[in-house]
BALUM-826205 format. One line per 2 residues: number of its first residue (from 1); for each residue x, y, z of N, C-alpha, C, O. Coordinates in steps of 0.2 Angstrom, whole numbers, plus 5000, padded with zeros to 4 digits. Atoms other than C-alpha are relative to their C-alpha. Layout:
BEGIN
NUM> X Y Z X Y Z X Y Z X Y Z ~ ...
This chain:
BEGIN
1> 5006 5004 5002 4898 5040 5066 5002 4993 4999 5004 4991 4993 ~ 4998 5007 5001 4900 5021 5068 4994 4995 5000 4989 4996 5004
3> 5005 5005 5000 4890 5006 5064 5001 4995 5005 5006 4992 5006 ~ 4999 5004 4994 4887 4996 5080 5001 4993 4998 5003 4989 5002
5> 4999 5007 5003 4887 4980 5069 5007 4999 4998 5009 4993 4997 ~ 4994 5001 5002 4905 4983 5064 5005 5003 5004 5004 5008 5007
7> 4995 4997 4996 4921 4986 5073 5003 5005 4996 5005 5004 4990 ~ 4997 4994 5004 4928 5003 5068 5007 4999 4998 5011 4996 5002
9> 4993 5000 5002 4944 5004 5058 5003 5006 5004 5001 5012 5003 ~ 4997 4995 4996 4956 5014 5070 5005 5003 4996 5010 5000 4993
11> 4995 4997 5005 4966 5027 5060 5004 5006 5004 5001 5009 5009 ~ 4996 4994 4998 4980 5039 5064 5002 5004 4994 5004 5001 4989
13> 4998 4995 5005 4985 5054 5054 5007 5003 5002 5008 5005 5007 ~ 4994 4997 4999 5003 5059 5052 5002 5005 4994 5003 5002 4989
15> 4999 4995 5006 5005 5075 5042 5002 5007 5004 4999 5009 5009 ~ 4997 4994 4997 5015 5091 5046 4995 5006 4998 4996 5012 5001
17> 5005 4995 5002 5001 5102 5038 4994 5000 5004 4990 4995 5003 ~ 5006 5000 4995 4988 5107 5051 4994 5000 4996 4989 4997 4998
19> 5007 5000 5004 4975 5111 5037 4999 4993 4997 4993 4991 4997 ~ 5002 5006 5002 4977 5094 5030 4998 4995 5005 4993 4991 5004
21> 5002 5004 4994 4976 5086 5047 4993 5001 5002 4989 4997 5003 ~ 5007 4998 4998 4960 5096 5050 4995 4997 4995 4990 4995 4997
23> 5005 5002 5005 4952 5092 5034 4999 4992 5000 4993 4990 5000 ~ 5001 5007 5000 4956 5073 5035 4996 4998 5007 4992 4993 5007
25> 5004 5002 4994 4950 5073 5053 4993 5001 5000 4989 4997 5002 ~ 5007 4999 5001 4933 5081 5048 4997 4994 4996 4992 4992 4998
27> 5003 5006 5004 4931 5067 5035 4999 4994 5004 4994 4991 5004 ~ 5000 5006 4997 4936 5053 5046 4995 5000 5006 4992 4994 5008
29> 5004 5000 4995 4926 5058 5061 4993 4999 4999 4989 4996 5003 ~ 5007 5001 5003 4910 5058 5051 4999 4994 4996 4993 4992 4994
31> 5000 5006 5004 4914 5042 5042 4997 4994 5004 4999 4993 5010 ~ 5002 5006 4997 4905 5026 5046 5005 4995 5001 5010 4994 4997
33> 4995 5005 4998 4915 5012 5055 5007 5002 5000 5011 4998 4998 ~ 4993 4997 4999 4930 5023 5057 5001 5004 5006 4996 5008 5008
35> 4998 4997 4994 4938 5029 5073 5007 5004 4999 5012 5000 4999 ~ 4994 4996 5000 4951 5043 5072 5003 5000 5007 5000 5003 5012
37> 4998 5001 4993 4962 5038 5087 5007 5005 5001 5009 5004 5007 ~ 4995 4996 4998 4976 5051 5085 5003 5004 4994 5002 5002 4988
39> 4997 4996 5005 4986 5064 5075 5007 5002 5002 5008 5003 5008 ~ 4993 4998 4998 5004 5069 5074 5003 5004 4994 5000 5003 4989
41> 4997 4995 5005 5014 5083 5065 5006 4998 4997 5009 5002 4993 ~ 4993 5002 5003 5030 5073 5060 5001 4993 5002 4997 4990 5005
43> 4999 5007 5000 5037 5056 5058 5001 4997 5007 4999 4992 5009 ~ 4998 5003 4994 5045 5054 5075 4994 5000 5005 4993 4994 5008
45> 5005 5000 4995 5030 5059 5086 4994 4995 4997 4990 4992 5001 ~ 5005 5004 5003 5019 5049 5073 5002 4993 5002 4997 4989 5004
47> 4998 5007 4998 5029 5033 5077 4999 4999 5008 4996 4993 5009 ~ 5002 5001 4993 5027 5036 5096 4993 4999 5001 4991 4995 5005
49> 5007 5000 4999 5009 5039 5094 4997 4993 4997 4993 4990 5001 ~ 5002 5006 5003 5007 5023 5083 5001 4994 5005 4997 4990 5006
51> 4998 5005 4995 5016 5013 5096 4995 5000 5006 4994 4995 5009 ~ 5005 5000 4994 5004 5019 5110 4993 4998 4998 4990 4994 5002
53> 5007 5002 5001 4987 5017 5101 4999 4995 4996 4993 4992 4995 ~ 5001 5006 5004 4990 5003 5089 4995 5001 4995 4990 4997 4995
55> 5006 4999 5005 4979 5009 5074 5000 4994 4995 5005 4991 4995 ~ 5000 5005 5006 4974 4998 5060 5003 5003 4994 5006 4999 4990
57> 4998 4997 5006 4978 5011 5047 5003 5007 5002 5001 5010 5006 ~ 4996 4993 4999 4990 5026 5046 5000 5003 4993 5002 5001 4988
59> 4999 4996 5006 4988 5040 5034 5006 5004 5001 5007 5008 5006 ~ 4994 4997 4999 5006 5046 5032 5002 5004 4994 5003 5002 4989
61> 4997 4996 5005 5013 5061 5023 5007 4998 4998 5010 4995 5002 ~ 4994 5001 5002 5028 5059 5013 5005 5005 5002 5010 5004 5005
63> 4996 4994 4999 5036 5076 5015 4999 5003 5007 4994 5006 5008 ~ 5000 4997 4993 5039 5081 5033 5007 5002 5002 5012 4999 5000
65> 4993 4997 4999 5053 5092 5040 5005 4996 5004 5011 4997 5002 ~ 4995 5003 4996 5061 5081 5053 5001 4993 4998 5006 4991 4995
67> 5000 5007 5002 5057 5063 5050 4995 4999 4995 4989 4999 4996 ~ 5005 5000 5005 5049 5061 5033 4996 4993 5000 4998 4988 5004
69> 5004 5006 5000 5036 5048 5029 5003 4994 4997 5002 4988 5000 ~ 4996 5006 5003 5048 5036 5019 5004 4997 5006 5004 4991 5007
71> 4996 5003 4995 5060 5035 5034 4995 4997 5006 4997 4992 5009 ~ 5005 5003 4995 5045 5033 5046 4997 4993 4998 4997 4989 5002
73> 5003 5007 5003 5038 5019 5035 5005 4995 5001 5003 4989 5003 ~ 4995 5005 4999 5054 5010 5035 5001 4998 5007 5002 4992 5008
75> 4999 5002 4992 5056 5010 5054 4994 4996 5002 4994 4992 5006 ~ 5006 5003 4999 5038 5005 5055 5000 4993 4998 4998 4988 5001
77> 5000 5007 5003 5040 4990 5043 5005 4996 5003 5005 4990 5002 ~ 4995 5004 4997 5055 4985 5052 4998 4997 5007 5002 4994 5010
79> 5002 5002 4994 5045 4982 5068 4997 4993 5000 4994 4992 4994 ~ 5003 5007 5000 5038 4965 5073 4992 5001 4999 4989 5006 5000
81> 5007 5000 5001 5020 4961 5067 4997 4999 5007 4999 4996 5012 ~ 5004 4997 5005 5006 4965 5069 5002 5008 4999 5003 5011 5004
83> 4999 4993 5001 5009 4982 5061 4994 5003 4996 4990 4999 4993 ~ 5006 4997 5004 4996 4994 5054 5002 5001 4993 5007 5001 4990
85> 4999 4998 5007 4993 4997 5036 5001 5007 4999 4999 5011 5003 ~ 4998 4993 5001 5000 5013 5029 4998 5002 4993 5000 4999 4988
87> 5002 4997 5006 4993 5024 5016 5004 5006 5000 5004 5010 5004 ~ 4996 4994 5000 5005 5037 5010 4996 5006 4997 4992 5005 4992
89> 5004 4994 5003 4998 5055 5006 5005 5004 4996 5011 5005 4998 ~ 4995 4997 5005 5006 5063 4991 4996 5004 4995 4990 5005 4995
91> 5002 4997 5006 5004 5073 4975 5001 4996 4995 5006 4992 4995 ~ 4999 5005 5005 5002 5065 4959 5007 5000 4996 5009 4995 4993
93> 4993 5000 5004 5019 5071 4952 5006 4998 5004 5011 4999 5002 ~ 4994 5002 4996 5029 5063 4966 5001 4992 4999 5001 4988 5004
95> 5000 5007 5001 5030 5046 4957 5006 4997 5003 5005 4991 5006 ~ 4994 5004 4997 5048 5042 4963 4999 4999 5008 5000 4994 5010
97> 5001 5001 4993 5043 5045 4981 4994 4995 5001 4995 4990 5006 ~ 5005 5005 4999 5027 5035 4979 5003 4993 4999 5001 4988 5002
99> 4998 5007 5001 5036 5020 4971 5005 4998 5006 5005 4992 5007 ~ 4996 5002 4994 5049 5020 4985 4996 4998 5006 4997 4993 5010
101> 5004 5002 4994 5035 5020 4998 4996 4993 4999 4996 4990 5003 ~ 5003 5006 5002 5026 5006 4989 5005 4994 5001 5003 4989 5003
103> 4995 5005 4999 5042 4996 4988 5002 4999 5008 5003 4993 5010 ~ 4998 5000 4992 5045 5000 5007 4994 4997 5004 4995 4996 5010
105> 5005 5003 4996 5028 4992 5012 4994 5003 5001 4989 5001 5004 ~ 5006 4996 5000 5015 5005 5010 4994 4996 4996 4996 4992 4991
107> 5005 5003 5003 4998 4998 5006 4996 5004 4994 4992 5001 4991 ~ 5003 4996 5005 4994 5012 4994 5001 5007 5001 5005 5009 5005
109> 4999 4992 4999 4993 5031 4992 4994 5003 4998 4989 5001 4994 ~ 5006 4995 5001 4980 5045 4992 5003 5006 4998 5008 5009 5001
111> 4998 4993 5002 4982 5061 4983 4996 5005 5006 4991 5003 5008 ~ 5002 4996 4994 4979 5075 4996 4993 5004 4998 4989 5006 5002
113> 5006 4997 5002 4964 5082 4985 4995 4994 4999 4990 4996 4995 ~ 5005 5005 5002 4955 5065 4984 4994 5002 5004 4993 5004 5009
115> 5007 4998 4997 4936 5067 4987 4999 4996 5006 5002 4990 5007 ~ 5002 5003 4993 4930 5062 5005 4998 4993 4999 5000 4989 5003
117> 5003 5007 5001 4920 5047 4999 5006 4995 4998 5006 4989 5001 ~ 4994 5005 5002 4936 5039 4991 5005 4999 5005 5008 4994 5006
119> 4995 5000 4994 4947 5043 5006 4997 4994 5005 5000 4990 5007 ~ 5003 5005 4995 4934 5033 5017 5001 4993 4997 5002 4989 5001
121> 5000 5006 5003 4933 5019 5005 5007 4997 5000 5008 4991 5001 ~ 4993 5002 5001 4952 5018 5003 5002 4997 5007 5006 4992 5008
123> 4998 5002 4994 4954 5017 5022 4997 4993 5002 5000 4988 5004 ~ 5004 5007 4999 4941 5002 5023 5004 4995 4995 5005 4989 4997
125> 4997 5005 5004 4950 4994 5008 5006 4997 5003 5008 4991 5003 ~ 4993 5002 4997 4967 4994 5016 4999 4996 5006 5003 4991 5007
127> 5001 5004 4994 4960 4988 5032 4998 4993 4999 4999 4988 5003 ~ 5002 5007 5002 4953 4973 5023 5005 4996 4997 5005 4990 4996
129> 4994 5004 5003 4970 4969 5016 5001 5001 4992 5005 4999 4989 ~ 4999 4998 5007 4967 4977 4999 5005 5006 4999 5008 5008 5004
131> 4996 4994 5001 4977 4991 4991 4996 5006 4997 4990 5005 4995 ~ 5004 4994 5002 4972 5009 4986 5002 5002 4993 5000 5008 4992
133> 4998 4998 5006 4980 5010 4969 4995 4999 4995 4993 4994 4994 ~ 5005 5001 5006 4969 5014 4954 5004 4996 4995 5010 4997 4995
135> 4997 5004 5005 4973 5003 4939 5005 5004 4996 5011 5002 4994 ~ 4996 4995 5004 4980 5018 4929 5007 5002 5004 5012 5002 5000
137> 4994 4998 4996 4992 5023 4943 5004 4994 5001 5011 4995 5001 ~ 4996 5006 4999 4997 5005 4946 5005 4999 4994 5011 4998 4994
139> 4996 5001 5007 5002 5003 4927 5005 5005 4999 5011 5004 4997 ~ 4995 4995 5000 5011 5020 4928 5006 4999 5004 5012 5000 5002
141> 4994 5002 4996 5022 5015 4942 5003 4994 4998 5010 4994 4999 ~ 4997 5006 5002 5025 4998 4936 5004 5001 4994 5010 4998 4993
143> 4996 4998 5006 5031 5005 4920 5007 5002 5001 5011 5002 4997 ~ 4993 4997 4998 5045 5014 4929 5005 4994 5002 5011 4996 5002
145> 4995 5006 4998 5052 4997 4935 5005 4998 4994 5010 4996 4996 ~ 4996 5002 5006 5058 4994 4917 5007 5004 5000 5011 5001 4997
147> 4994 4996 5000 5071 5008 4920 5005 4998 5005 5010 5002 5006 ~ 4996 5001 4994 5078 5001 4936 5004 4993 4999 5001 4988 4998
149> 4995 5006 5001 5093 4989 4935 5001 4997 5007 5004 5000 5011 ~ 4999 5002 4993 5092 4978 4951 5007 4998 5002 5010 4995 4997
151> 4993 5003 4998 5107 4974 4961 5000 4993 5001 4994 4990 5001 ~ 5000 5007 5000 5113 4956 4961 4996 4997 5006 4993 4992 5005
153> 5004 5003 4994 5106 4953 4979 4993 5000 4999 4989 4996 5002 ~ 5007 4999 5001 5089 4959 4974 4998 4995 4995 4993 4992 4996
155> 5001 5005 5005 5090 4947 4959 4999 4993 5003 4995 4990 5002 ~ 5000 5007 4996 5094 4932 4970 4994 4999 5004 4991 4994 5004
157> 5006 5000 4996 5081 4936 4982 4993 4999 4996 4989 4995 4998 ~ 5006 5000 5004 5068 4939 4969 4999 4993 4997 4993 4990 4997
159> 5000 5007 5003 5072 4922 4960 4999 4995 5005 4995 4990 5004 ~ 5001 5005 4994 5072 4913 4977 4992 5000 5001 4989 4995 5002
161> 5007 4999 4998 5054 4920 4981 4996 4998 4994 4991 4994 4996 ~ 5004 5002 5005 5047 4918 4964 5000 4992 4998 4996 4989 4995
163> 5000 5007 5001 5053 4900 4964 4996 4996 5004 4995 4990 5003 ~ 5005 5003 4996 5040 4896 4977 4993 5000 4997 4989 4996 4999
165> 5007 4999 5003 5026 4900 4965 4998 4994 4996 5003 4990 4993 ~ 5002 5005 5005 5016 4887 4956 5000 5002 4993 5001 5009 4992
167> 5000 4998 5007 5015 4887 4937 4994 5006 4999 4995 5011 4996 ~ 5005 4995 5001 4998 4896 4938 5001 5006 5004 5000 5012 5001
169> 4999 4994 4996 5003 4908 4952 5006 5004 4996 5005 5010 4996 ~ 4995 4997 5004 5018 4912 4941 4997 5004 4994 4999 5010 4993
171> 5003 4996 5006 5007 4917 4926 4996 5006 5003 4996 5011 5000 ~ 5004 4994 4998 4996 4928 4937 5005 5005 5003 5004 5011 5002
173> 4995 4995 4998 5012 4936 4945 5002 5004 4994 5003 5010 4995 ~ 4998 4997 5006 5018 4940 4928 4995 5005 4997 4997 5010 4995
175> 5005 4996 5002 5002 4947 4923 4999 5006 5004 4998 5012 5002 ~ 5000 4994 4996 5002 4958 4938 5006 5005 4999 5005 5011 4999
177> 4994 4997 5001 5020 4963 4934 4999 5004 4993 5002 5009 4992 ~ 5001 4996 5006 5013 4969 4917 4995 5005 5001 4993 5009 4996
179> 5005 4994 4999 5001 4981 4925 4993 4998 4999 4988 5002 4999 ~ 5007 5002 5001 4985 4970 4922 4996 5000 5006 4999 4999 5012
181> 5005 5000 4995 4970 4972 4933 4997 4993 5001 4998 4989 4996 ~ 5003 5007 4999 4961 4957 4940 4995 4998 4994 4995 4992 4992
183> 5005 5002 5005 4947 4957 4927 5004 4998 4993 5002 4994 4990 ~ 4996 5002 5006 4961 4957 4913 5003 4994 5001 5004 4990 4996
185> 4997 5006 4999 4970 4943 4921 4995 4994 5000 4997 4989 4997 ~ 5005 5005 5000 4954 4933 4923 4998 4998 4993 4998 4992 4991
187> 5002 5001 5007 4950 4935 4904 5006 4997 4997 5005 4992 4993 ~ 4994 5003 5003 4968 4931 4899 5001 4993 5002 5003 4989 4997
189> 4998 5006 4998 4970 4916 4909 4993 4995 5001 4994 4990 5004 ~ 5007 5004 5000 4951 4910 4908 4999 4998 5008 4998 4992 5009
191> 5001 5001 4993 4949 4911 4927 4994 5005 5003 4993 5010 5000 ~ 5005 4996 4997 4935 4918 4938 5004 5005 5004 5009 5005 5006
193> 4997 4995 4996 4938 4934 4947 5002 4998 5007 5007 5000 5010 ~ 4998 5003 4993 4937 4925 4964 5006 4996 5000 5010 4997 5005
195> 4994 5004 5001 4951 4913 4958 5006 5005 4999 5011 5004 5003 ~ 4994 4995 5001 4962 4928 4952 5001 5003 5007 5007 5004 5009
197> 4999 4996 4994 4959 4937 4969 5004 4995 5005 5008 4997 5009 ~ 4997 5005 4996 4964 4921 4978 5007 4999 4998 5012 4998 5003
199> 4993 5001 5002 4980 4918 4968 5004 5006 5002 5009 5006 5004 ~ 4996 4993 4999 4985 4937 4970 5002 5000 5008 5007 5002 5010
201> 4999 5000 4993 4983 4935 4989 5005 4995 5002 5010 4997 5006 ~ 4994 5005 4999 4994 4919 4989 5006 5002 4998 5012 5001 5001
203> 4993 4998 5003 5007 4927 4978 5003 5005 5005 5009 5005 5006 ~ 4998 4995 4995 5008 4942 4990 5004 4997 5006 5009 4999 5008
205> 4997 5004 4994 5012 4930 5004 5006 4997 4998 5011 4998 5002 ~ 4994 5003 5002 5024 4920 4995 5006 5005 4998 5012 5003 4999
207> 4995 4995 5002 5033 4935 4988 5002 5005 5005 5006 5010 5004 ~ 4999 4995 4995 5033 4944 5004 4998 5007 4998 5002 5012 4999
209> 5002 4994 5003 5024 4958 4996 4993 5003 5003 4989 4999 5005 ~ 5006 4997 4997 5011 4970 5003 4995 5004 4995 4990 5006 4997
211> 5004 4997 5005 5004 4977 4986 5002 4998 4993 5008 4994 4993 ~ 4999 5003 5006 5004 4974 4968 5007 5003 4997 5010 5000 4993
213> 4993 4997 5003 5019 4986 4964 5006 4996 5003 5010 4995 4999 ~ 4994 5004 4997 5030 4975 4976 5000 4994 4996 5005 4991 4995
215> 5000 5006 5004 5024 4960 4966 5003 5001 4994 5007 4997 4992 ~ 4996 4998 5006 5029 4968 4950 5007 5001 5001 5011 4999 4996
217> 4993 4999 4998 5045 4973 4958 5004 4993 5000 5009 4992 4997 ~ 4997 5006 5000 5049 4955 4962 5000 4996 4994 5006 4993 4992
219> 5000 5004 5007 5044 4948 4945 5005 5003 4996 5009 5000 4992 ~ 4995 4996 5004 5055 4962 4937 5007 4998 5002 5011 4996 4997
221> 4993 5002 4997 5070 4958 4948 5002 4993 4998 5007 4991 4997 ~ 4999 5007 5002 5068 4939 4944 5001 4999 4993 5003 4994 4991
223> 4999 5000 5007 5069 4943 4926 4994 4996 4996 4995 4993 4991 ~ 5006 5004 5003 5051 4935 4922 4996 5005 4995 4992 5002 4992
225> 5004 4996 5005 5045 4950 4912 5004 5000 4993 5002 5003 4988
């Protein structure tokens, strides 16, 4: 069911669980302004399918038997732009895998038991360039960065990238690195929500980040926290 006034978001599902693919397929086929353009049961055929149909968004399972979602994501992110946005499918207790996926360029993640309306909204959010992480989950994942000792090359790259930020962008980036949501940043720095969103968008470009966790990762590696 598509709105004739909107170009539909073209989606591919990559998951080895046939029941998950069927459930997601039912949700997406009935969703407004979404077109399901293909399904694959593993990473390798998923990458082939993505290359053929050029979707806007990919729902990618992490755990697959032959080529898992993390390796498929890495290969996809290594390809020339334009690339689709990727939402990883996972369970809540897979923090390590989720963090790796977000560092690797995923735009967010969905729990496999997420309610249909939230899945649909997440697809639209990612297609618009937003992320799908709830504030509580963002904070939980960012908190884990404090236990990670970055390699020297990561420190050098992060310092080089963060050096391109203006003073205000640096303040916003540090606040993101502390796990604050836009409303909290706006209150802390006496900015409007629209201004915070604009700063975050520019920060992501300058830091070569695709989501808030990657921004936090850069800030952490640069020693700004």
